[in-house]
N, C-alpha and C positions, 0 to 999 in steps of 0.2 A: 449238638455243643449248647446251643440257645433251648434247650427244650428242658422243660420242670424236671428237679432231680424227682428222684421220687421217695418217698419219706425215711427210709432206712438209707441212702446214699446223704443226704441232706445232715442225716442225724450223726452219721457218722464225721462227717466235717467239722459240725457244730461241737461236737465233743471233744474229738482232736485238738482245734484251736482254744475250747476251754480249760482243757487239760492240759495244753503249754501254757495259758496266759496263767494259770495255777503255780505252774513248776516254777515258771518265768518268777514269781511273786516270791515264791519260796525260798529262789536263790537270792531275790534281793534282798528277803529277809536277814539272809543269814550275814550278807555284806554288809546292810544296818549293822545288825548286833556287833559287830568285827568294830565297827567305826565307833562302836559307843562305848569302847572297852577302854579303860585307862591306859594300859600301852600301848594304843593305835596313837601312830605318832600325829600330832598336833599339823602336821601338811595337811593330809587327808583328809582333813575334816574342815576344807574352807567353804561350805554348803550347805543350805538348810536338812538334815535331817527331817525334819518337820513334814515339807516338800515331799524327799523323796516316801517317808512312812503313805505320805497322802496316797501317792502313786502302788506304792505297795500294797494298799486296799484296795484303792481303784480297780487292780489289774483280777483281782482277790475276786470281787464282786462279781465286775462283768463276766471273769472267769465263768465264776458259775452261771450268771446269767443267760450265759451260751448254752451250759446245761439244759435252763431252763427250756430253754425256747429249741432246742433239740428233744426234750421232752413233747411240748406241744408239736412240733414236727410229727413224734414218734405216733403217741397216743390219737393225734385227729387222721392220720394217715393223708397229712398236709402236700402235696405235690409243690414244690414251690420254686418259683425260678432259679436261676445259678445264681441270679446279679443277688437273689432278698439275701443269700447264704451269703455269699460275699461284702453285700453291704451292713451285716449281723459283724464277719470275722475282721473287717476294716476296722468298723466301727470301732470295735472290744480292744482292741491292739491300740488304735493313735490315740483314744481316749484320755490315760494318763499323761501324754507326753508333757499339758501345760504344766502339770506338779516337777515334770522333770527342767524345764526352763527355769518354773521357777526354784528351784533346787540353785539356781545358779545365778539367782539375781535376775530374769528378765520376766518380768511379769506378762506372762502367756495370754491371760484372760481379760487383755485387755486389747481390742483391736488398734493400733496406735503405736506411738515411736519410732523406734528403729529395722530396719528390715528383719531381725534375728525377732522380734516381739513378732511384727506381723505374722513372719513364720511359723512362730508358735501356734498364736490364738486363729491361724487361720486351718491348722491341722486342728485344733480341739473343734472349729466351728464342723470340719469335713467330718468330723467320726460323730458329733452330735445328731448333722443329717443322716449321717447313715446311716444309727441306731436309730432314726424316726422314721425312715423310708422303710429299713428293717422292718419296724413292728409294726407299722402300716399296709407293709405288704402281706406280709404272715398274718395278721387278724384277718386282711380280706381275704385269701386263700385259704383259709380255715372257714372262716363262716360261709362264704361264698361257695362252697363245696356239696 
């Protein structure tokens, strides 16, 4: 379980997670488009569409990043630890969540304020840390092989 993943299996996990992120973001885009229509009840638009749009774009970009990571792993035949793959997947999925908090008036980009704001900011910190650790580990395993 704690042995490195071969490049094929690591790339499959990363591609699946990236594809799911793009699919989720596409569904979110359809919901956003529906909410912006004149026939949509105003009760359903009591939040920031711009912040939701930022999360939407972030999930697309991070899904594509996971595809890039999968390509690097496969091309360089990198045997990366399972924790590296997990760091990328967790980081990519959690990173857009502060925008979701912001859509409902909670500034999750500032570590302060009420508990929910601090929770959202903590998710952002964890996700960014996961992505940095993932990249550092990946580059180490690519260049040390």
